[in-house]
N, C-alpha and C positions, 0 to 999 in steps of 0.2 A: 382555523384555516389550515388546510393540508398543503404540503409541497410535493410536487410530482417527483417521484424517485424512479428513474428508469431501471434501476437494479431489480426492483421487485414488482414492477407493473402496477403499483398502487401508491397512494399518498402516505404521508407519515401519520398513520392513525392505527389504532387497535381495532379489532373486530375484522370480519371478513364477509364477503358477499359473493354469491354466484360461483362457489366452488374454488375460491382463491385461498384456501386454507394454507397451502404450502408457502405462498408468498407472505401471508399474514404472520405465520410463525417465524419466518426469517426476519421480517421487519421487527417483530416483538423481541426476538433474540438480539438483533442489532441494537435496539434501544436499551434493553436490559444490560447488555455488556458495556455500553457507553456509560450507564449509570453506576454499575457495580463492579465492573471488571469481569473477565471471563470466568474466574473462579466462582462468581456469584450467580452464574446462570445455570438453570436446569430446564429440561423439557416441560416439567410440570408448571414452572413459573411462566414459561412462554405460553402454555396452553391457557393458564388462568388469565393472563393479560389479554389474550385473544377472545376469551369467553367460551372456551370449549372444554370438554372433559380431559382429564390427564391422559386418557388412552388415545385421544384423537390424533396427536402428532405421529403416532406409530403407523398411521395410514400412509405417511409420506417419508418418514425417517426411521431407520432401524434403531437408532439410539442418539444420544447427545452428540457423539463424535461425528455421526453422519450429518446432522444438521450443521454443526460447526464447519465441517468440510465443505458443504455447499455454500455456507456464508463466506468462507475464505475464497472459494472459487469465484464467486460473484465479486468479491472485493478486489481480487487480483485483476479481474477483467476490467473493472472500472478504473483501477489504479493504472493499468496499462494504457487505457484511453486518455487519462489525464496526462501521462508522460508523453504520449504521442502528440497530443495537442500542444503541450509546452515546447516540444522539439520543433514543430512547425517547419519540417523539411530543412532544419538547420539554418533558418534565416535570422538575422542577416549574415551571421557567420557561426560556425559550429561551437565556438567557445561561449558566445552569448546564449546560444540555444541550450547548451548544457547547463548553464547557470539557471535558466528558466526551468529546466527539469528539476533542479534541486529545490527551487521555490515551490514547484508543483508537488514535490514529494512532501515537504513540510506542510503545505496547505491541505493535502489529503489526510495526513495524520491528525491534523487539528480538526478538520471538518467531519471526519468519519472515524471517531475513536472506537466505535463498536466494530466496524469492519477491520480497522487496523489491528485491534487486539486479536480478532479471529484469525487474521493472516499471520501474525508474528508473535503473539504473546501467550496464547492459550497453552498452558503447561500440561493440560489433561489430554491434549490431542497429539497424535503421533507427529514427529517432526516434519515428515513429508508424506504426501498421499497421492496415489494415482488420480484421485478425484479432482485435485486442483494443482498438482505439480506441473502439468503442462502449461496451464495458463499463467502460473507464476514464472515459469521459464520464459514465456513470451514477453512478460513485463521486463525481465532482466535483459532479454535480447534487445529491447528498445534502448536501454542504457548502453549496452555493449556496442550497438550501432553508432550511438552518439560519440562514445570514446574513440571508436575507430575513425570516425570522421575528424575528430580533433587531432588525433595523432597522424592522420593522413597528411597533415601539413608538412611533415618530414618523411613521409613514406609509411604505409600501413604495416603494422605488426600485430597479427591477431592475438598472439599470446600476451603481448604487453597491453593491448586494448582490453582484453578480458580481465587481466589483473587490475588495471585501472578502474574498470567498471565495478569490480567487486570491492575495491577500496572505497570508491565513492558511495556505493550502496551501503557499505558498513558505516561509513561516516555519517551519511544521511540518516540512517536508522538510529545511530547513537544520539545525534542532535535532536531528532524527533522525540525520542524517549525522554531525554533530559528536559525538553520543552514541555512535554505532556505532564511530567512529574513536577513541574514548577521550578526546576533548578536554573532555567534560563529565563530571566525576567526582563523584557524590553524596558520596563520602567527603571531598571537599574543599569541600563546600558548593555544588557546581555541579549542582544538581538539574535535569535536563532538563525535567521537568514544570513546575517552578516558573518556569524561564526562559521556557518556552512560554506559560504562563498570563499572566505579566506582560506579555509583548510582545503577545500576542493581545488582552488587555484594552485595551492602549493603542491598537491598531488599531480596535477596536470603538468606543472612546470618541471617537476622531477622526472615524469615520464618522458617529456619532450627532451630534456637534457640527456637522458639515457639513449634516446634515439640519435641525438647528435653525435654522441661519443661512438656509437656503433657505426655510424655512417662515415666517420673520419677515416 
């Protein structure tokens, strides 16, 4: 049984039909990275999994980095959609909505390890790329909008909101990576979502206290 994946326009399967080689290669790469990590992925392995020659991927991608860049771009697009859905216009209040975004962040990392690695972990790819930097920025903007709304309780401060957004992003990434590596085990009481909620709440409280002091 295949599961519809809007990211690639095809189901979770290998092989391709009717000229969808590009999407099939991206799907193969996503699954290979989830299985082996980004260091274990090559274009030749993706081609083999799809069932084409080792030269076939070069019809669509200049090299491995080009494919990884497109995978990261699509990953950030889906990531942004998940964050926007979790925000849900800030209902019922911005702080609860921000907590939902944290949960959505962890859920994305768990459910899409191949995409998450392409977005954040691939050491062979340049740190930032014009191919996907814009869509990654849009994902961050969603978080920045949320922190602005939270701090708006005491008056907006764009610099402080941006700083808080980066702190929460960094925290979320750290918790996600520890969870994926098996260092946070809910069976031992180490619930990643609870860890993230407590730490993010502390960051929010600290930012709100700074705004109170400034307003006095």
